MARBA-3410 file (N, C-alpha, C, O; in Angstrom, 1 decimal):
254
4.2,29.9,118.3,3.5,31.1,118.6,3.5,32.1,117.4,4.6,32.3,116.8 ~ 2.4,32.6,117.1,2.4,33.6,115.9,2.9,34.9,116.4,2.4,35.5,117.4 ~ 4.0,35.4,115.7,4.6,36.7,116.1,4.1,37.8,115.2,4.0,39.0,115.6 ~ 3.7,37.5,113.9,3.2,38.5,113.0,1.9,38.1,112.3,1.9,36.9,111.8 ~ 0.9,38.9,112.3,-0.3,38.6,111.6,-0.7,39.8,110.7,-0.7,40.9,111.1
-0.9,39.4,109.4,-1.2,40.4,108.4,-2.6,40.1,107.9,-2.8,39.0,107.4 ~ -3.6,41.0,108.1,-5.0,40.7,107.8,-5.6,41.6,106.8,-5.8,42.8,107.1 ~ -5.9,41.0,105.6,-6.6,41.7,104.6,-6.1,43.1,104.3,-6.9,44.1,104.2 ~ -4.8,43.2,104.1,-4.2,44.5,103.8,-4.6,45.0,102.4,-4.5,44.3,101.4 ~ -5.0,46.3,102.3,-5.2,46.9,101.0,-4.6,48.3,101.2,-4.7,49.0,102.2
-3.9,48.7,100.1,-3.2,50.0,100.1,-3.5,50.7,98.8,-3.2,50.2,97.7 ~ -4.2,51.9,98.9,-4.5,52.7,97.7,-3.8,54.0,97.8,-4.0,54.7,98.8 ~ -3.0,54.4,96.8,-2.4,55.7,96.8,-3.2,56.6,95.9,-3.6,56.2,94.8 ~ -3.3,57.9,96.2,-3.9,58.9,95.4,-2.8,59.8,94.9,-2.1,60.4,95.7 ~ -2.7,59.9,93.6,-1.7,60.8,93.0,-1.9,62.2,93.3,-3.1,62.7,93.5
-0.8,63.0,93.4,-0.9,64.4,93.8,-1.7,65.2,92.8,-2.5,66.0,93.2 ~ -1.5,65.0,91.5,-2.2,65.7,90.5,-3.2,64.8,89.7,-2.8,63.7,89.3 ~ -4.4,65.3,89.6,-5.4,64.6,88.9,-6.2,63.6,89.7,-7.3,63.2,89.3 ~ -5.8,63.3,91.0,-6.6,62.5,91.8,-6.7,61.0,91.4,-7.6,60.4,91.9 ~ -5.8,60.6,90.5,-5.9,59.2,90.1,-5.5,58.3,91.3,-4.6,58.6,92.1
-6.1,57.1,91.4,-5.8,56.2,92.4,-5.0,55.0,91.9,-5.3,54.4,90.8 ~ -4.0,54.6,92.7,-3.2,53.4,92.4,-3.3,52.4,93.5,-3.1,52.7,94.7 ~ -3.7,51.2,93.2,-3.9,50.2,94.2,-2.6,49.3,94.3,-2.3,48.5,93.4 ~ -1.8,49.5,95.3,-0.6,48.8,95.5,-0.8,47.4,96.1,-0.1,46.4,95.7 ~ -1.7,47.3,97.0,-2.0,46.0,97.7,-3.5,45.9,97.6,-4.3,46.8,97.9
-4.0,44.7,97.2,-5.5,44.5,97.1,-6.1,43.7,98.2,-7.2,44.0,98.7 ~ -5.4,42.6,98.7,-5.9,41.8,99.8,-4.8,40.9,100.2,-4.7,39.7,99.7 ~ -4.0,41.3,101.1,-2.8,40.5,101.6,-3.1,40.0,103.0,-3.3,40.8,103.9 ~ -3.0,38.7,103.2,-3.2,38.1,104.5,-2.1,36.9,104.6,-2.0,36.1,103.7 ~ -1.4,36.9,105.7,-0.5,35.8,106.1,-0.1,36.0,107.5,-0.3,37.0,108.1
0.5,35.0,108.1,1.0,35.0,109.4,2.4,34.4,109.4,2.8,33.6,108.6 ~ 3.2,34.9,110.4,4.6,34.4,110.6,4.7,33.9,112.0,4.4,34.6,113.0 ~ 5.2,32.7,112.2,5.4,32.1,113.5,6.8,32.5,114.1,7.7,32.8,113.3 ~ 6.9,32.6,115.4,8.1,32.9,116.0,9.2,32.0,115.6,9.0,30.7,115.7 ~ 10.4,32.5,115.2,11.5,31.7,114.8,11.5,31.3,113.3,12.4,30.6,112.9
10.4,31.7,112.6,10.4,31.4,111.1,11.4,32.2,110.3,11.8,33.3,110.8 ~ 11.7,31.7,109.2,12.6,32.4,108.2,11.8,32.5,106.9,11.7,31.4,106.2 ~ 11.2,33.6,106.6,10.3,33.7,105.5,10.8,34.7,104.4,11.3,35.8,104.8 ~ 10.8,34.3,103.2,11.1,35.2,102.1,9.9,35.6,101.3,9.0,34.8,101.2 ~ 9.9,36.9,100.8,8.8,37.4,100.0,9.4,37.7,98.7,10.3,38.5,98.5
8.7,37.2,97.6,9.2,37.4,96.2,8.1,37.9,95.4,6.9,37.7,95.7 ~ 8.4,38.5,94.3,7.5,39.0,93.3,8.1,40.0,92.3,9.2,40.5,92.6 ~ 7.5,40.2,91.2,8.1,41.1,90.2,8.0,42.5,90.7,7.3,42.8,91.6 ~ 8.8,43.4,90.0,8.7,44.8,90.3,7.3,45.3,90.1,6.7,45.0,89.1 ~ 6.8,46.1,91.1,5.4,46.6,91.0,4.4,45.7,91.6,3.2,46.0,91.5
4.8,44.5,92.2,3.9,43.6,92.7,3.3,44.0,94.1,2.3,43.5,94.5 ~ 4.0,44.9,94.7,3.5,45.4,96.0,4.5,45.0,97.2,4.1,45.3,98.3 ~ 5.6,44.4,96.9,6.5,44.0,97.9,7.0,45.2,98.8,7.0,45.1,100.0 ~ 7.4,46.2,98.1,8.0,47.4,98.9,6.9,48.0,99.7,7.1,48.4,100.9 ~ 5.7,48.2,99.2,4.6,48.7,99.9,4.3,47.9,101.2,4.1,48.4,102.3
4.3,46.6,101.0,4.1,45.6,102.1,5.1,45.8,103.2,4.8,45.8,104.4 ~ 6.4,45.9,102.7,7.5,46.0,103.7,7.4,47.3,104.5,7.6,47.3,105.7 ~ 7.0,48.4,103.8,6.9,49.7,104.5,5.8,49.6,105.5,5.9,50.2,106.6 ~ 4.7,48.9,105.2,3.6,48.8,106.2,4.0,47.9,107.4,3.7,48.2,108.6 ~ 4.7,46.8,107.1,5.2,46.0,108.2,6.2,46.7,109.1,6.3,46.4,110.3
7.0,47.6,108.5,7.9,48.4,109.3,7.3,49.6,110.0,8.1,50.4,110.6 ~ 6.0,49.7,109.9,5.3,50.9,110.5,5.8,52.2,109.9,5.7,53.2,110.6 ~ 6.2,52.2,108.6,6.6,53.4,107.9,5.4,53.9,107.1,5.5,55.1,106.6 ~ 4.4,53.1,106.9,3.2,53.5,106.2,2.0,52.8,106.8,2.2,51.8,107.5 ~ 0.8,53.3,106.5,-0.4,52.7,107.0,-1.2,52.1,105.9,-1.2,52.7,104.8
-1.9,51.0,106.2,-2.7,50.4,105.1,-4.0,51.3,105.0,-4.4,51.9,105.9 ~ -4.6,51.2,103.8,-5.9,51.8,103.6,-7.0,51.0,104.3,-7.9,51.6,105.0 ~ -6.9,49.7,104.2,-7.7,48.8,104.9,-6.9,47.6,105.4,-5.9,47.3,104.8 ~ -7.3,47.1,106.6,-6.6,45.9,107.1,-5.7,46.2,108.3,-5.7,47.3,108.8 ~ -5.1,45.1,108.9,-4.4,45.2,110.1,-3.1,44.5,110.0,-3.0,43.5,109.3
-2.1,45.0,110.8,-0.9,44.3,111.0,-0.7,44.2,112.5,-0.6,45.3,113.2 ~ -0.5,43.0,113.1,-0.3,42.8,114.5,1.1,42.2,114.7,1.4,41.1,114.2 ~ 1.9,42.9,115.5,3.2,42.3,115.8,3.2,42.0,117.3,3.0,42.8,118.2 ~ 3.3,40.7,117.6,3.2,40.2,119.0,1.9,40.7,119.6,1.8,41.1,120.8 ~ 0.8,40.6,118.8,-0.6,41.0,119.2,-0.8,42.5,119.4,-1.8,42.9,119.9
0.2,43.3,119.0,0.0,44.7,119.1,-0.3,45.3,117.7,0.6,45.1,116.8 ~ -1.4,46.0,117.5,-1.7,46.5,116.2,-0.9,47.8,115.9,-0.9,48.7,116.6 ~ -0.2,47.7,114.7,0.8,48.8,114.4,0.1,50.1,114.2,0.6,51.2,114.6 ~ -1.1,50.1,113.6,-1.8,51.3,113.3,-2.3,52.0,114.5,-2.7,53.2,114.5 ~ -2.3,51.3,115.6,-2.8,51.9,116.9,-1.7,52.6,117.7,-2.0,53.2,118.7
-0.5,52.5,117.2,0.7,53.2,117.9,0.7,54.7,117.6,0.6,55.1,116.4 ~ 0.8,55.5,118.6,0.8,56.9,118.4,2.1,57.3,117.7,3.1,56.7,117.9 ~ 2.0,58.4,116.9,3.1,58.9,116.0,4.4,59.1,116.9,5.4,58.7,116.4 ~ 4.2,59.7,118.0,5.4,60.0,118.8,6.1,58.8,119.4,7.2,58.9,120.0 ~ 5.3,57.7,119.4,5.9,56.4,120.0,6.4,55.5,118.9,7.1,54.5,119.3
6.2,55.8,117.7,6.6,54.9,116.6,8.1,54.6,116.5,8.5,53.5,116.4 ~ 8.9,55.7,116.6,10.4,55.5,116.5,10.9,54.5,117.6,11.7,53.7,117.3 ~ 10.4,54.7,118.8,10.8,53.9,119.9,10.3,52.4,119.7,11.0,51.5,120.0 ~ 9.1,52.3,119.2,8.5,51.0,118.9,9.4,50.2,117.9,9.7,49.1,118.1 ~ 9.7,50.9,116.8,10.6,50.3,115.8,11.9,49.9,116.4,12.4,48.8,116.1
12.5,50.8,117.1,13.8,50.5,117.7,13.8,49.3,118.6,14.8,48.5,118.7 ~ 12.7,49.1,119.4,12.7,48.1,120.4,12.1,46.8,119.9,12.4,45.7,120.5 ~ 11.4,46.8,118.7,10.8,45.6,118.3,11.2,45.1,116.9,11.0,43.9,116.6 ~ 11.8,46.0,116.1,12.1,45.6,114.7,13.6,45.8,114.5,14.2,46.8,114.9 ~ 14.2,44.9,113.7,15.5,45.1,113.2,15.5,45.3,111.7,14.6,44.7,111.1
16.4,46.1,111.1,16.3,46.4,109.7,17.7,46.1,109.0,18.7,46.5,109.5 ~ 17.6,45.4,107.9,18.8,45.2,107.1,18.5,45.6,105.7,17.5,45.1,105.1 ~ 19.3,46.6,105.2,19.0,47.2,103.9,20.0,46.8,102.8,21.1,46.4,103.1 ~ 19.6,46.9,101.5,20.5,46.6,100.4,21.8,47.5,100.5,22.9,47.0,100.2 ~ 21.6,48.8,100.8,22.8,49.7,100.8,23.4,49.9,102.2,24.1,50.9,102.4
23.2,49.0,103.1,23.8,49.0,104.4,23.4,50.1,105.4,23.1,49.8,106.5 ~ 23.3,51.3,104.9,22.9,52.5,105.7,23.7,52.6,106.9,23.2,52.9,108.0 ~ 25.0,52.4,106.8,26.0,52.7,107.9,26.4,54.2,107.8,26.5,54.7,106.7 ~ 26.8,54.7,108.9,27.3,56.1,109.0,28.8,56.1,108.8,29.5,55.6,109.7 ~ 29.3,56.8,107.8,30.7,56.7,107.5,31.6,57.4,108.6,32.8,57.2,108.7
31.0,58.4,109.3,31.7,59.1,110.3,31.7,58.4,111.7,32.4,58.8,112.6 ~ 31.0,57.2,111.7,31.0,56.4,112.9,31.9,55.1,112.7,31.9,54.6,111.6 ~ 32.5,54.6,113.7,33.2,53.4,113.6,32.2,52.3,113.4,31.0,52.5,113.7 ~ 32.7,51.1,113.0,31.8,49.9,112.9,31.1,49.7,114.3,29.9,49.4,114.4 ~ 31.9,49.8,115.3,31.4,49.6,116.7,30.3,50.6,117.0,29.2,50.2,117.5
30.5,51.8,116.7,29.5,52.9,117.1,28.3,52.7,116.2,27.1,53.0,116.7 ~ 28.4,52.3,114.9,27.3,52.0,114.1,26.4,50.9,114.7,25.2,51.0,114.8 ~ 27.0,49.8,115.2,26.3,48.7,115.7,25.6,49.1,117.0,24.4,48.7,117.2 ~ 26.2,49.9,117.8,25.7,50.3,119.1,24.6,51.4,119.1,24.0,51.7,120.0 ~ 24.5,52.0,117.9,23.7,53.2,117.8,22.2,53.0,118.3,21.7,53.8,119.1
21.6,51.9,118.0,20.2,51.7,118.5,20.1,51.6,120.0,19.2,52.1,120.6 ~ 21.2,51.0,120.6,21.2,50.9,122.1,21.5,52.3,122.7,21.0,52.6,123.8 ~ 22.3,53.1,122.1,22.6,54.5,122.5,21.3,55.3,122.5,21.0,56.0,123.5 ~ 20.6,55.2,121.4,19.3,55.9,121.3,18.3,55.5,122.3,17.4,56.3,122.7 ~ 18.3,54.3,122.8,17.4,53.8,123.7,17.8,54.0,125.2,17.1,53.6,126.1
19.0,54.5,125.4,19.5,54.8,126.7,20.1,53.6,127.4,20.1,53.7,128.7 ~ 20.5,52.6,126.7,21.1,51.4,127.4,22.5,51.8,128.0,23.2,52.6,127.4 ~ 22.8,51.2,129.2,24.0,51.6,129.8,25.2,51.0,129.1,25.1,50.0,128.4 ~ 26.4,51.5,129.4,27.6,51.1,128.6,28.0,49.7,128.8,28.3,49.0,127.9 ~ 27.9,49.2,130.1,28.2,47.8,130.3,27.3,46.8,129.6,27.8,45.8,129.1
26.0,47.1,129.6,25.1,46.3,128.8,25.4,46.3,127.3,25.3,45.3,126.7 ~ 25.7,47.5,126.8,26.1,47.5,125.4,27.3,46.7,125.1,27.3,45.9,124.1 ~ 28.3,46.7,125.9,29.5,45.9,125.6,29.2,44.5,125.8,29.7,43.6,125.0 ~ 28.4,44.1,126.7,28.0,42.7,126.9,27.3,42.1,125.8,27.4,40.9,125.4 ~ 26.4,42.9,125.1,25.7,42.5,124.0,26.6,42.4,122.7,26.4,41.5,121.9
27.5,43.4,122.6,28.3,43.6,121.4,29.2,42.4,121.2,29.3,41.9,120.1 ~ 30.0,42.0,122.2,31.0,41.1,122.1,30.6,39.7,121.4,31.2,39.3,120.4 ~ 29.6,39.1,122.0,29.2,37.8,121.4,28.6,37.9,119.9,28.9,37.0,119.1 ~ 27.9,39.0,119.7,27.4,39.2,118.3,28.5,39.4,117.3,28.5,38.9,116.2 ~ 29.5,40.3,117.7,30.6,40.5,116.8,31.4,39.3,116.5,31.8,39.1,115.4
31.6,38.5,117.5,32.3,37.2,117.3,31.5,36.3,116.4,32.1,35.6,115.5 ~ 30.3,36.2,116.7,29.4,35.2,115.9,29.4,35.6,114.4,29.3,34.8,113.5 ~ 29.4,36.9,114.1,29.3,37.4,112.8,30.7,37.6,112.1,30.7,38.0,111.0 ~ 31.7,37.3,112.8,33.1,37.4,112.3,33.6,38.8,112.0,34.3,39.0,111.1 ~ 33.2,39.8,112.9,33.6,41.1,112.7,34.3,41.7,113.9,34.4,42.9,114.0
34.6,40.8,114.8,35.2,41.3,116.1,36.5,42.2,115.9,36.8,43.1,116.6 ~ 37.2,41.8,114.8,38.5,42.5,114.5,38.3,43.8,113.7,39.2,44.4,113.3 ~ 37.0,44.1,113.4,36.7,45.2,112.5,36.1,46.4,113.3,35.8,47.4,112.7 ~ 35.8,46.2,114.5,35.0,47.1,115.3,35.5,48.6,115.3,34.8,49.5,115.4 ~ 36.8,48.7,115.3,37.4,50.1,115.3,37.7,50.7,113.9,38.2,51.8,113.8
37.3,49.9,112.9,37.5,50.5,111.5,36.2,51.3,111.2,35.2,51.2,111.9 ~ 36.3,52.0,110.1,35.2,52.8,109.6,34.6,52.1,108.4,35.3,51.4,107.7 ~ 33.3,52.3,108.1,32.7,51.6,107.0,33.4,51.7,105.6,33.4,50.8,104.9 ~ 34.1,52.9,105.4,34.8,53.0,104.1,36.1,52.2,104.1,36.7,52.2,103.0 ~ 36.4,51.6,105.2,37.7,50.8,105.2,37.4,49.3,105.1,38.4,48.5,105.1
36.2,48.9,105.0,35.8,47.5,105.0,35.0,47.1,103.7,34.5,48.0,103.0 ~ 34.9,45.9,103.4,34.3,45.4,102.2,32.8,45.5,102.3,32.2,45.7,103.4 ~ 32.1,45.3,101.2,30.6,45.3,101.2,30.1,44.2,102.1,29.1,44.4,102.8 ~ 30.6,43.0,102.0,30.2,41.9,102.8,30.3,42.2,104.3,29.5,41.8,105.1 ~ 31.5,42.8,104.6,31.7,43.1,106.0,30.8,44.2,106.5,30.3,44.2,107.6
30.5,45.2,105.6,29.5,46.2,105.9,28.1,45.6,106.2,27.4,46.0,107.2 ~ 27.7,44.6,105.4,26.4,44.0,105.6,26.4,43.2,106.9,25.3,43.2,107.6 ~ 27.5,42.6,107.2,27.5,41.8,108.5,27.4,42.8,109.7,26.8,42.5,110.7 ~ 28.0,44.0,109.6,27.9,45.0,110.6,26.5,45.5,110.7,26.0,45.8,111.8 ~ 25.8,45.6,109.5,24.4,46.1,109.5,23.5,45.0,110.2,22.6,45.4,110.9
23.8,43.7,109.9,23.1,42.7,110.6,23.3,42.8,112.1,22.3,42.6,112.9 ~ 24.5,43.0,112.5,24.8,43.1,114.0,24.0,44.2,114.6,23.4,44.1,115.7 ~ 24.0,45.4,113.9,23.2,46.5,114.4,21.7,46.2,114.5,21.0,46.6,115.4 ~ 21.2,45.4,113.5,19.8,45.0,113.5,19.4,44.1,114.6,18.3,44.2,115.1 ~ 20.3,43.2,115.0,19.9,42.2,116.0,20.4,42.5,117.4,20.0,41.8,118.4
21.1,43.6,117.6,21.7,43.9,118.9,20.6,44.3,119.9,20.8,44.2,121.1 ~ 19.4,44.7,119.4,18.3,45.1,120.3,17.4,43.9,120.6,16.4,44.1,121.3 ~ 17.8,42.7,120.1,17.0,41.5,120.3,15.5,41.7,119.8,14.6,41.6,120.5 ~ 15.4,42.1,118.5,14.1,42.4,117.9,13.2,41.2,117.8,13.7,40.1,117.7 ~ 11.9,41.5,117.9,11.0,40.4,117.7,11.0,40.0,116.2,10.7,38.8,115.9
11.2,40.9,115.3,11.2,40.6,113.9,12.3,41.3,113.2,12.5,42.5,113.4 ~ 13.1,40.6,112.4,14.1,41.2,111.5,13.6,41.3,110.1,13.2,40.3,109.5 ~ 13.5,42.5,109.6,13.1,42.8,108.3,14.3,43.1,107.4,15.1,43.9,107.7 ~ 14.4,42.3,106.3,15.6,42.5,105.4,15.0,42.8,104.0,14.2,42.1,103.4 ~ 15.5,44.0,103.5,15.1,44.5,102.2,16.2,44.3,101.2,17.2,45.0,101.2
16.1,43.3,100.3,17.1,42.9,99.3,18.5,42.9,99.9,19.4,43.6,99.4 ~ 18.8,42.1,101.0,20.0,42.2,101.7,21.2,41.8,100.9,22.4,42.1,101.3 ~ 21.0,41.0,99.8,22.2,40.5,99.1,22.3,41.3,97.8,23.2,41.0,97.0 ~ 21.5,42.3,97.6,21.5,43.0,96.3,22.7,43.7,95.9,23.0,43.9,94.7 ~ 23.5,44.2,96.9,24.8,44.9,96.6,26.0,44.1,96.8,27.1,44.6,96.9
25.9,42.8,96.9,27.0,41.9,97.3,27.4,41.0,96.1,26.6,40.6,95.3 ~ 28.7,40.7,96.1,29.2,39.7,95.2,28.8,38.3,95.7,28.3,38.1,96.7 ~ 29.1,37.3,94.8,28.6,35.9,95.2,29.2,35.4,96.5,28.5,34.8,97.2 ~ 30.5,35.6,96.7,31.1,35.1,98.0,30.5,35.8,99.2,30.1,35.2,100.2 ~ 30.3,37.1,99.1,29.7,37.9,100.2,28.3,37.5,100.4,27.8,37.5,101.5
27.6,37.2,99.3,26.2,36.7,99.4,26.1,35.4,100.2,25.3,35.2,101.1 ~ 27.0,34.5,99.8,27.1,33.2,100.5,27.4,33.4,102.0,26.7,32.8,102.9 ~ 28.3,34.3,102.3,28.6,34.6,103.7,27.4,35.1,104.5,27.1,34.8,105.6 ~ 26.7,36.1,103.8,25.6,36.7,104.5,24.4,35.7,104.7,23.8,35.7,105.8 ~ 24.2,34.9,103.7,23.1,33.9,103.9,23.5,32.9,105.0,22.6,32.4,105.7
24.7,32.6,105.1,25.2,31.7,106.3,24.9,32.5,107.6,24.5,31.8,108.6 ~ 25.2,33.8,107.6,24.9,34.6,108.8,23.4,34.5,109.2,23.0,34.3,110.3 ~ 22.6,34.7,108.1,21.1,34.7,108.4,20.7,33.3,108.9,19.9,33.2,109.8 ~ 21.3,32.2,108.4,20.9,30.9,108.8,21.3,30.7,110.3,20.6,30.1,111.1 ~ 22.5,31.3,110.6,23.0,31.2,112.0,22.1,31.9,113.0,21.8,31.3,114.0
21.7,33.1,112.7,20.8,33.8,113.6,19.4,33.3,113.6,18.7,33.3,114.7 ~ 19.0,32.7,112.5,17.7,32.0,112.5,17.7,30.7,113.4,16.8,30.4,114.0 ~ 18.8,30.0,113.3,19.0,28.9,114.2,18.9,29.2,115.7,18.6,28.4,116.5 ~ 19.2,30.5,116.0,19.1,31.0,117.3,17.7,31.6,117.6,17.5,32.3,118.6 ~ 16.8,31.2,116.8,15.3,31.5,117.0,15.0,33.0,116.6,13.9,33.5,117.0
15.9,33.7,115.9,15.5,35.0,115.4,14.6,34.9,114.2,14.9,34.2,113.2 ~ 13.4,35.5,114.3,12.4,35.5,113.2,12.9,36.5,112.1,13.2,37.6,112.4 ~ 12.9,36.0,110.9,13.4,36.8,109.8,12.3,36.9,108.7,11.7,35.9,108.3 ~ 12.1,38.1,108.2,11.2,38.3,107.0,12.0,39.0,106.0,12.4,40.2,106.2 ~ 12.3,38.4,104.8,13.2,39.0,103.8,12.5,39.2,102.5,11.9,38.3,102.0
12.6,40.4,102.0,12.1,40.7,100.6,13.3,40.6,99.7,14.3,41.2,99.9 ~ 13.1,39.8,98.6,14.3,39.6,97.8,13.8,39.3,96.3,12.8,38.7,96.1 ~ 14.7,39.7,95.4,14.5,39.2,94.0,15.4,38.0,93.7,15.2,37.3,92.7 ~ 16.3,37.6,94.7,17.2,36.6,94.5,16.7,35.2,94.8,16.3,34.9,96.0 ~ 16.6,34.3,93.8,16.2,33.0,94.1,17.1,32.3,95.0,16.7,31.5,95.8
18.4,32.6,94.9,19.4,31.9,95.8,19.1,32.3,97.2,19.1,31.5,98.1 ~ 18.9,33.6,97.5,18.6,34.1,98.8,17.4,33.4,99.4,17.3,33.0,100.5 ~ 16.3,33.4,98.5,15.0,32.9,99.0,15.2,31.4,99.3,14.4,30.8,100.1 ~ 16.0,30.7,98.6,16.2,29.2,98.7,16.7,28.8,100.1,16.7,27.7,100.5 ~ 17.2,29.8,100.8,17.8,29.6,102.2,16.7,29.7,103.3,16.9,29.4,104.4
15.5,30.3,102.9,14.4,30.5,103.8,13.7,29.2,104.0,13.9,28.2,103.3 ~ 12.8,29.2,105.0,12.0,28.0,105.3,10.6,28.0,104.5,10.0,27.0,104.4 ~ 10.3,29.3,104.1,9.0,29.4,103.4,9.1,30.6,102.5,9.8,31.6,102.8 ~ 8.5,30.6,101.3,8.5,31.7,100.4,7.1,32.1,100.0,6.3,31.2,99.6 ~ 6.8,33.4,100.2,5.5,33.9,99.8,5.7,34.6,98.4,6.7,35.4,98.3
4.9,34.4,97.5,4.9,35.0,96.2,3.8,36.1,96.1,2.6,35.7,96.2 ~ 4.2,37.3,95.8,3.2,38.4,95.7,3.0,38.7,94.2,4.0,38.9,93.5 ~ 1.7,38.8,93.8,1.4,39.1,92.4,0.2,40.0,92.4,-0.9,39.6,93.0 ~ 0.2,41.1,91.7,-0.9,42.0,91.6,-1.5,42.4,93.0,-2.7,42.4,93.2 ~ -0.6,42.6,94.0,-1.0,43.1,95.3,-1.6,42.0,96.2,-2.3,42.3,97.2
-1.5,40.7,95.8,-2.0,39.6,96.6,-1.0,38.5,96.8,0.0,38.4,96.0 ~ -1.1,37.7,97.9,-0.3,36.5,98.0,-0.8,35.5,97.0,-1.9,34.9,97.2 ~ 0.0,35.3,96.0,-0.5,34.4,94.9,-0.2,32.9,95.2,-1.0,32.1,94.8 ~ 0.9,32.6,95.9,1.2,31.3,96.2,2.3,31.3,97.3,2.9,32.3,97.6 ~ 2.5,30.1,98.0,3.6,30.0,99.0,4.1,28.6,98.9,3.5,27.6,98.5
5.4,28.5,99.1,6.1,27.3,99.2,6.8,27.0,100.5,7.3,28.0,101.1 ~ 6.7,25.8,101.0,7.4,25.4,102.2,8.6,24.6,101.9,8.5,23.7,101.0 ~ 9.7,24.8,102.6,10.9,24.0,102.3,10.7,22.5,102.5,11.0,21.7,101.7 ~ 10.1,22.2,103.7,10.0,20.8,104.0,11.3,20.1,104.2,12.2,20.6,104.9 ~ 11.5,19.0,103.5,12.8,18.3,103.5,13.7,18.6,102.4,14.7,18.0,102.2
13.4,19.7,101.6,14.2,20.0,100.4,15.6,20.5,100.8,15.7,21.2,101.8 ~ 16.5,20.2,100.0,17.8,20.8,100.1,17.7,22.2,99.5,16.7,22.6,98.9 ~ 18.8,23.1,99.7,18.8,24.4,99.1,18.6,24.3,97.6,17.9,25.1,97.0 ~ 19.3,23.4,97.0,19.2,23.2,95.5,17.8,22.8,95.1,17.3,23.3,94.1 ~ 17.2,21.9,95.8,15.9,21.5,95.4,14.9,22.6,95.6,14.0,22.8,94.8
15.0,23.3,96.7,14.1,24.4,97.0,14.3,25.5,96.0,13.3,26.2,95.5 ~ 15.6,25.8,95.6,15.9,26.7,94.5,15.1,26.4,93.2,14.5,27.3,92.6 ~ 15.1,25.1,92.9,14.4,24.7,91.7,12.9,24.9,91.8,12.2,25.4,90.8 ~ 12.3,24.6,92.9,10.9,24.9,93.1,10.5,26.3,93.0,9.5,26.7,92.4 ~ 11.4,27.2,93.6,11.1,28.6,93.6,11.3,29.1,92.1,10.4,29.9,91.7
12.3,28.6,91.4,12.5,29.0,90.0,11.2,28.7,89.2,10.8,29.4,88.3 ~ 10.7,27.5,89.4,9.5,27.0,88.6,8.3,27.9,88.9,7.6,28.3,88.0 ~ 8.2,28.3,90.1,7.0,29.2,90.5,7.2,30.6,89.9,6.2,31.1,89.4 ~ 8.4,31.1,89.9,8.7,32.4,89.3,8.4,32.4,87.8,7.9,33.4,87.2 ~ 8.7,31.2,87.1,8.4,31.1,85.7,6.9,31.2,85.5,6.5,31.8,84.5
6.2,30.5,86.3,4.7,30.5,86.2,4.2,31.9,86.4,3.3,32.4,85.7 ~ 4.7,32.6,87.4,4.3,34.0,87.7,4.6,34.9,86.4,3.8,35.7,86.1 ~ 5.8,34.7,85.8,6.2,35.6,84.7,5.4,35.3,83.4,5.1,36.2,82.6 ~ 5.0,34.0,83.3,4.3,33.6,82.0,2.7,33.7,82.2,2.0,33.5,81.2 ~ 2.3,33.9,83.4,0.8,34.0,83.6,0.1,32.6,83.7,-1.1,32.5,83.5
0.9,31.5,83.9,0.3,30.2,84.0,-0.4,30.0,85.3,-0.3,30.9,86.2 ~ -1.0,28.9,85.5,-1.7,28.5,86.7,-0.8,27.8,87.6,-0.1,26.8,87.2 ~ -0.7,28.2,88.9,0.0,27.5,89.9,-0.7,26.3,90.5,-1.9,26.4,90.9 ~ -0.1,25.2,90.5,-0.8,24.0,91.0,-0.5,23.8,92.5,-1.0,22.9,93.1
END
């Protein structure tokens, strides 16, 4: 079943002074099936961040549509957007975005607190997620007392505790060392195996090689896509690397 449909997105920004127009997205179309794990790659300035902001309902396209579970995002009223994001989208950021004055437990439970979930339900959801992500013994610590990898796992727990239809990850391995990166990618694989749909924007070929499909954005358009198929992570890594080389050198993708 298709969970996300992106149709002919165009985004044009008008600068504050001089009225110059900048086209960040020119014509982006793709769909994501329920349970897919998709990575989006592209050079800086290719439109990845703009696309992610539109998918997160943080920005509106100039032209085009985004439908999440058949609901058009641009049709959601402003006062309902925060609740919509909280109930349907999970977010994992490069810089974790945890609150240092909250314990790890309270950080994870925050979306449920904001949605008015009762305490018993919160505890019932928290325990299996914390165990699965290996942070059950960290729940009473504060973010400044744990490592970067542990912070990111806490951020993932916060993102999935609402059972989101779509998990959006923005450079999730960007602030991690190699071991923590490996741990996080294993976590992503684990939650994807549980049918969690993941859409990840990344510069990391290693991170992208763990996805099942990679979309390459160039000049505001989907330039190419790769499917994992039967490839191992190493084989998929090489295919992604080759495509990125073609993107960087301006060659033709076959």
